[in-house]
FILUM-522158 format. One line per 4 residues: number of its first residue (from 1); their letters; for each residue x, y, z of N, C-alpha, C, CB. Coordinates in steps of 0.1 Angstrom, whole numbers. Glycine has a CB too. Example, Ala and Ser with C-alpha at 12.3 -4.5 7.8 and 13.67 -1.06 7.14 Angstrom:
residues 2
1	AS	132:-57:78:123:-45:78:132:-33:78:113:-45:90 ~ 128:-22:71:137:-11:71:129:0:79:141:-6:57
This chain:
residues 207
1	XXXX	772:890:989:775:893:975:780:907:973:762:892:966 ~ 792:909:967:798:922:965:789:932:959:811:921:958 ~ 789:945:964:781:955:958:786:959:944:781:968:967 ~ 777:962:936:781:966:922:789:979:921:769:966:913
5	XXXX	785:988:930:792:1001:931:805:1000:937:783:1012:938 ~ 816:1002:930:829:1000:935:832:1011:946:840:1001:924 ~ 824:1021:947:826:1031:957:821:1027:971:819:1044:953 ~ 816:1015:972:811:1009:984:820:1000:991:798:1002:981
9	XXXX	833:1000:988:843:992:995:844:997:1009:857:992:988 ~ 840:988:1019:838:992:1032:848:984:1042:824:990:1037 ~ 853:992:1051:862:986:1062:854:987:1075:876:994:1063 ~ 854:976:1082:848:976:1096:858:978:1106:840:962:1098
13	XXXX	855:986:1116:864:988:1128:856:984:1141:869:1002:1129 ~ 862:976:1149:856:971:1161:866:972:1172:850:957:1160 ~ 861:974:1185:870:974:1196:863:969:1208:875:988:1199 ~ 870:960:1216:865:956:1229:875:959:1239:861:941:1229
17	XXXX	871:963:1251:880:968:1261:888:957:1270:873:977:1270 ~ 882:945:1271:888:935:1279:889:922:1271:881:933:1292 ~ 898:913:1275:898:900:1268:885:891:1270:910:892:1273 ~ 878:894:1281:866:887:1283:855:891:1274:861:889:1298
21	XXXX	855:903:1268:845:907:1259:847:902:1245:845:923:1259 ~ 836:899:1238:837:894:1225:831:905:1215:830:881:1223 ~ 837:906:1203:831:916:1194:820:910:1185:843:920:1185 ~ 814:899:1189:804:892:1181:792:901:1179:799:880:1188
25	XXXX	787:908:1189:776:917:1187:779:928:1177:772:924:1201 ~ 790:934:1178:794:944:1168:795:938:1154:807:951:1172 ~ 802:927:1153:803:920:1140:790:917:1134:811:907:1142 ~ 781:911:1142:768:908:1136:760:920:1131:759:900:1147
29	XXXX	760:931:1140:753:943:1136:759:950:1124:753:952:1148 ~ 772:950:1123:779:957:1112:777:949:1099:793:959:1115 ~ 778:936:1100:776:928:1088:761:929:1083:780:914:1090 ~ 752:929:1092:738:930:1088:735:944:1081:728:929:1100
33	XXXX	741:954:1087:739:968:1082:746:969:1068:746:979:1091 ~ 758:963:1067:765:964:1054:756:957:1043:779:958:1055 ~ 751:945:1047:743:938:1037:730:945:1032:739:924:1043 ~ 724:952:1042:712:959:1039:715:972:1030:705:964:1052
37	XXXX	726:978:1033:730:990:1026:738:987:1013:739:999:1035 ~ 740:975:1010:747:971:998:762:975:998:740:978:986 ~ 768:974:1010:782:977:1011:790:965:1010:784:985:1025 ~ 801:966:1003:810:954:1002:821:955:1012:817:954:987
41	XXXX	822:946:1021:832:946:1032:845:941:1026:827:937:1044 ~ 855:949:1027:868:946:1021:879:945:1032:873:956:1011 ~ 875:948:1044:885:947:1055:878:948:1069:896:958:1054 ~ 884:940:1078:878:940:1092:890:943:1102:871:927:1095
45	XXXX	889:953:1110:899:957:1119:894:956:1133:905:971:1116 ~ 900:948:1142:895:946:1155:906:948:1166:889:932:1157 ~ 904:958:1175:914:959:1186:907:953:1198:917:975:1188 ~ 915:944:1204:910:936:1216:917:940:1228:911:921:1213
49	XXXX	910:942:1239:916:945:1252:924:958:1251:924:934:1257 ~ 919:968:1244:926:981:1243:916:992:1247:931:983:1229 ~ 920:1000:1257:911:1011:1261:910:1021:1251:917:1017:1274 ~ 898:1027:1250:895:1038:1241:904:1050:1243:881:1042:1241
53	XXXX	910:1052:1256:918:1063:1259:933:1060:1255:917:1066:1274 ~ 936:1047:1253:950:1044:1250:954:1049:1237:952:1028:1251 ~ 966:1055:1236:970:1061:1223:973:1050:1213:983:1069:1226 ~ 980:1039:1217:983:1029:1207:972:1019:1204:996:1022:1211
57	XXXX	967:1019:1192:957:1009:1188:961:1004:1175:942:1015:1188 ~ 968:993:1174:974:988:1162:964:987:1150:981:976:1164 ~ 952:981:1153:943:979:1142:936:992:1137:932:970:1147 ~ 935:1002:1146:930:1015:1142:940:1021:1133:926:1024:1154
61	XXXX	953:1020:1138:964:1026:1130:964:1019:1116:977:1024:1137 ~ 962:1006:1115:962:999:1102:950:1004:1094:961:984:1105 ~ 938:1006:1100:927:1011:1092:930:1025:1086:914:1012:1102 ~ 935:1034:1094:938:1047:1090:949:1047:1078:944:1056:1101
65	XXXX	958:1037:1079:968:1036:1068:961:1031:1056:979:1026:1073 ~ 952:1022:1057:945:1017:1045:936:1028:1039:936:1005:1049 ~ 930:1036:1048:922:1047:1043:931:1057:1035:915:1054:1054 ~ 943:1060:1040:952:1069:1033:957:1064:1020:963:1073:1042
69	XXXX	956:1050:1018:960:1044:1006:948:1041:997:968:1031:1008 ~ 937:1047:1001:924:1046:993:921:1031:990:926:1053:979 ~ 922:1023:1001:919:1009:1000:904:1007:1004:928:1001:1009 ~ 897:1017:1008:883:1016:1012:876:1029:1008:881:1012:1027
73	XXXX	863:1029:1007:855:1041:1004:846:1045:1016:847:1039:991 ~ 845:1035:1025:836:1038:1036:842:1031:1049:822:1032:1033 ~ 840:1037:1060:844:1031:1073:831:1030:1081:855:1040:1081 ~ 829:1017:1086:817:1014:1093:820:1010:1107:809:1003:1086
77	XXXX	814:1017:1117:817:1013:1131:803:1011:1138:825:1024:1138 ~ 804:1005:1150:791:1002:1158:787:1015:1165:794:991:1167 ~ 796:1021:1172:793:1034:1179:805:1043:1179:789:1031:1194 ~ 803:1056:1181:814:1065:1182:825:1061:1192:809:1079:1185
81	XXXX	820:1056:1204:829:1053:1215:837:1040:1213:822:1052:1228 ~ 833:1032:1203:841:1021:1199:853:1025:1190:832:1010:1192 ~ 851:1037:1184:861:1041:1174:870:1052:1180:854:1047:1162 ~ 864:1062:1186:872:1074:1189:876:1074:1204:865:1087:1186
85	XXXX	887:1081:1208:891:1082:1221:884:1094:1228:906:1085:1222 ~ 879:1103:1220:872:1115:1226:867:1124:1214:881:1123:1235 ~ 861:1135:1218:855:1143:1207:866:1149:1198:848:1155:1214 ~ 877:1153:1203:888:1158:1195:893:1148:1185:899:1164:1203
89	XXXX	895:1136:1190:900:1125:1181:890:1122:1170:903:1112:1190 ~ 877:1121:1174:867:1118:1165:866:1129:1154:853:1118:1172 ~ 867:1142:1158:867:1152:1148:879:1152:1138:866:1166:1155 ~ 891:1149:1144:903:1148:1136:901:1137:1125:915:1146:1144
93	XXXX	896:1125:1130:894:1114:1121:884:1117:1110:890:1101:1128 ~ 873:1123:1114:862:1127:1104:867:1137:1094:850:1132:1112 ~ 875:1146:1099:881:1156:1089:890:1150:1079:889:1167:1097 ~ 898:1140:1084:907:1133:1075:899:1124:1065:917:1124:1083
97	XXXX	889:1117:1070:880:1109:1061:873:1119:1050:869:1102:1069 ~ 869:1130:1055:862:1140:1046:872:1144:1035:857:1152:1054 ~ 884:1147:1039:895:1151:1030:898:1140:1020:908:1155:1037 ~ 898:1127:1024:900:1116:1016:888:1112:1007:905:1104:1024
101	XXXX	877:1118:1010:865:1114:1003:859:1101:1008:867:1113:988 ~ 861:1097:1021:857:1085:1026:844:1087:1035:868:1078:1035 ~ 834:1079:1033:822:1080:1040:824:1073:1054:810:1073:1032 ~ 818:1079:1064:819:1073:1078:805:1071:1083:827:1082:1087
105	XXXX	803:1058:1088:789:1055:1093:791:1049:1107:782:1045:1084 ~ 783:1055:1117:782:1049:1130:768:1044:1132:786:1059:1141 ~ 767:1031:1132:753:1024:1132:744:1029:1144:755:1009:1132 ~ 749:1027:1156:741:1030:1167:738:1045:1169:747:1024:1180
109	XXXX	747:1053:1165:745:1067:1166:737:1073:1154:759:1074:1166 ~ 734:1064:1144:726:1068:1133:732:1080:1125:712:1071:1137 ~ 745:1079:1123:752:1090:1116:759:1084:1104:763:1097:1126 ~ 756:1091:1093:762:1087:1080:767:1100:1074:752:1079:1070
113	XXXX	780:1102:1072:785:1115:1068:782:1118:1053:800:1116:1070 ~ 776:1109:1046:772:1111:1032:758:1117:1032:773:1099:1024 ~ 751:1117:1043:737:1122:1043:737:1137:1048:728:1114:1052 ~ 726:1145:1045:725:1158:1051:726:1159:1066:712:1165:1046
117	XXXX	719:1149:1072:720:1149:1087:734:1146:1092:710:1138:1092 ~ 741:1137:1085:755:1134:1088:764:1146:1087:760:1123:1080 ~ 762:1154:1077:770:1166:1075:767:1176:1086:767:1172:1061 ~ 754:1177:1090:751:1186:1101:757:1181:1114:736:1187:1103
121	XXXX	758:1168:1116:764:1162:1128:779:1165:1128:761:1147:1129 ~ 785:1164:1117:799:1167:1115:802:1182:1120:804:1166:1100 ~ 793:1191:1116:795:1205:1121:793:1206:1136:785:1214:1114 ~ 783:1198:1141:780:1198:1156:792:1193:1164:767:1190:1159
125	XXXX	798:1182:1159:809:1176:1165:821:1186:1166:813:1163:1159 ~ 823:1193:1155:833:1203:1154:831:1214:1165:834:1210:1140 ~ 818:1218:1166:815:1229:1176:818:1223:1190:801:1233:1174 ~ 814:1211:1192:816:1205:1206:831:1204:1209:810:1191:1206
129	XXXX	839:1200:1199:853:1199:1201:859:1212:1204:860:1193:1189 ~ 855:1223:1197:859:1236:1200:856:1241:1214:854:1246:1189 ~ 843:1238:1218:839:1241:1231:847:1234:1242:824:1238:1233 ~ 849:1221:1240:857:1213:1249:871:1219:1250:858:1198:1244
133	XXXX	877:1223:1239:891:1229:1240:891:1242:1247:896:1231:1225 ~ 880:1250:1245:879:1263:1252:877:1261:1267:867:1271:1246 ~ 869:1251:1271:867:1249:1285:880:1244:1292:856:1238:1287 ~ 887:1235:1285:900:1231:1291:910:1242:1292:906:1220:1281
137	XXXX	910:1251:1282:919:1263:1283:915:1272:1294:919:1271:1270 ~ 902:1274:1296:897:1282:1307:900:1276:1321:882:1284:1306 ~ 899:1263:1322:902:1257:1335:917:1258:1338:898:1242:1334 ~ 925:1256:1327:940:1257:1329:943:1272:1334:948:1254:1316
141	XXXX	938:1282:1327:940:1296:1330:936:1299:1344:934:1305:1320 ~ 924:1294:1348:918:1296:1361:927:1290:1372:904:1291:1362 ~ 932:1278:1369:941:1271:1378:954:1278:1380:944:1257:1374 ~ 960:1283:1369:972:1291:1370:970:1304:1378:978:1294:1356
145	XXXX	959:1311:1375:956:1323:1382:955:1321:1397:944:1330:1376 ~ 948:1310:1401:945:1307:1415:959:1303:1421:936:1295:1416 ~ 967:1296:1414:981:1292:1420:989:1305:1422:988:1282:1411 ~ 988:1314:1412:996:1326:1413:992:1335:1424:995:1334:1400
149	XXXX	978:1335:1427:973:1344:1437:977:1338:1451:958:1344:1437 ~ 981:1325:1452:985:1319:1464:1000:1320:1466:981:1305:1465 ~ 1007:1327:1456:1021:1328:1457:1029:1317:1451:1025:1331:1471 ~ 1022:1308:1444:1029:1296:1439:1035:1300:1425:1020:1284:1438
153	XXXX	1047:1294:1422:1053:1296:1410:1046:1289:1399:1068:1292:1410 ~ 1043:1296:1388:1035:1291:1377:1045:1290:1365:1023:1299:1373 ~ 1045:1279:1358:1054:1277:1347:1065:1267:1349:1060:1290:1343 ~ 1075:1267:1341:1086:1257:1343:1093:1260:1356:1095:1257:1331
157	XXXX	1099:1250:1362:1106:1252:1375:1118:1262:1373:1112:1239:1380 ~ 1119:1270:1384:1130:1281:1383:1143:1274:1384:1128:1291:1394 ~ 1153:1280:1377:1167:1275:1378:1173:1279:1391:1175:1279:1365 ~ 1179:1270:1398:1186:1274:1411:1196:1286:1409:1193:1262:1417
161	XXXX	1196:1295:1418:1205:1307:1417:1219:1304:1415:1203:1315:1429 ~ 1224:1293:1421:1239:1290:1420:1242:1285:1406:1243:1279:1430 ~ 1232:1279:1399:1234:1275:1385:1234:1288:1376:1224:1265:1380 ~ 1225:1297:1379:1224:1309:1371:1237:1317:1372:1212:1318:1376
165	XXXX	1243:1318:1385:1255:1326:1387:1267:1319:1380:1258:1327:1402 ~ 1267:1306:1380:1278:1298:1374:1278:1300:1359:1278:1283:1377 ~ 1266:1299:1353:1265:1301:1338:1268:1315:1334:1250:1298:1334 ~ 1264:1325:1342:1266:1339:1339:1282:1342:1339:1259:1348:1348
169	XXXX	1288:1336:1350:1302:1338:1351:1310:1332:1339:1307:1332:1364 ~ 1307:1320:1336:1313:1313:1324:1311:1321:1312:1308:1299:1323 ~ 1299:1327:1310:1295:1334:1298:1304:1347:1297:1281:1338:1298 ~ 1306:1353:1308:1313:1366:1308:1328:1364:1308:1310:1374:1321
173	XXXX	1333:1353:1313:1348:1352:1315:1354:1342:1305:1351:1347:1328 ~ 1346:1335:1297:1351:1326:1287:1344:1327:1274:1350:1311:1292 ~ 1350:1321:1264:1343:1321:1250:1336:1307:1248:1354:1323:1239 ~ 1333:1300:1259:1327:1287:1258:1313:1289:1251:1325:1281:1271
177	XXXX	1309:1279:1243:1296:1279:1236:1286:1275:1246:1296:1269:1224 ~ 1273:1277:1242:1262:1273:1251:1263:1258:1254:1248:1276:1244 ~ 1266:1250:1244:1267:1236:1245:1278:1232:1255:1269:1229:1232 ~ 1289:1239:1254:1301:1236:1263:1297:1239:1277:1313:1244:1258
181	XXXX	1290:1251:1279:1287:1255:1293:1277:1245:1299:1281:1269:1293 ~ 1267:1240:1290:1258:1230:1295:1265:1217:1299:1247:1227:1284 ~ 1275:1213:1292:1283:1201:1295:1290:1204:1308:1292:1198:1284 ~ 1295:1216:1310:1303:1219:1322:1294:1217:1335:1308:1234:1322
185	XXXX	1281:1220:1333:1271:1218:1344:1265:1204:1344:1260:1229:1342 ~ 1272:1195:1336:1267:1181:1335:1253:1180:1331:1269:1174:1349 ~ 1249:1190:1322:1236:1190:1316:1224:1190:1326:1234:1178:1307 ~ 1227:1196:1338:1216:1197:1348:1207:1208:1345:1223:1198:1362
189	XXXX	1210:1217:1335:1202:1228:1331:1199:1226:1316:1208:1242:1335 ~ 1187:1228:1312:1184:1227:1298:1192:1236:1289:1169:1228:1295 ~ 1194:1232:1277:1202:1240:1267:1195:1254:1265:1203:1233:1254 ~ 1181:1254:1264:1174:1266:1262:1176:1276:1273:1159:1263:1261
193	XXXX	1176:1271:1286:1178:1280:1297:1192:1285:1297:1175:1273:1311 ~ 1202:1276:1295:1216:1281:1294:1218:1292:1284:1225:1268:1291 ~ 1212:1289:1272:1213:1299:1261:1207:1313:1265:1205:1294:1249 ~ 1196:1313:1272:1190:1326:1276:1199:1333:1286:1176:1323:1283
197	XXXX	1205:1326:1296:1214:1332:1306:1227:1337:1299:1217:1322:1317 ~ 1232:1329:1290:1244:1333:1283:1242:1345:1275:1249:1321:1274 ~ 1231:1346:1268:1228:1357:1259:1227:1370:1268:1215:1355:1251 ~ 1219:1369:1279:1217:1380:1287:1230:1385:1294:1207:1376:1299
201	XXXX	1239:1375:1298:1251:1379:1305:1261:1386:1295:1258:1366:1311 ~ 1262:1380:1283:1271:1386:1274:1267:1399:1269:1274:1376:1262 ~ 1254:1401:1268:1248:1414:1263:1251:1425:1274:1233:1413:1261 ~ 1249:1421:1287:1252:1430:1298:1267:1434:1298:1247:1425:1311
205	XXX	1275:1424:1295:1290:1426:1295:1294:1436:1285:1297:1413:1293 ~ 1287:1437:1274:1290:1446:1263:1285:1460:1266:1285:1442:1250 ~ 1275:1461:1275:1268:1474:1277:1278:1484:1285:1255:1472:1285
């Protein structure tokens, strides 16, 4: 029976990772929860045989589109890992739901963003995402420092010297544009790199 409160329009999101898995357990649990909580189910979105790490999830995309069009007031999922690809993705989605005024409930994680505990969990997830980002940055920086200490080049690949000389010569001896010089090299060097060398060569030529 539909809930009397129109603010209870609820969308279910479910995901199973392989064709052999069935979403029945999630469906049953979510429908029971919605009935107990007086939530009116207005949409059901199911991604089948899609990894949580995979970027493209058509039904999740459809759910987010519906949320942005204010077609639901609440998103109900079985567990965080059925919904989000990781901490950062979860936080981004929760921030968007919060901005849209949409309640988010994860049944097994016992999180409801409309409750005080849910709001505290939202803050905790944000802190975890920030920590995760910091740790990744630290690992990248440590890896680059270690590579540099071993004499390895860090950053984008260096442009071969013969290309640098050819670009510099064309820059000093012709009025060719950066794009024309890049074409002359059959676009084997990026436009940005060509531009840097041309600028440097022509500046030195005026000095």
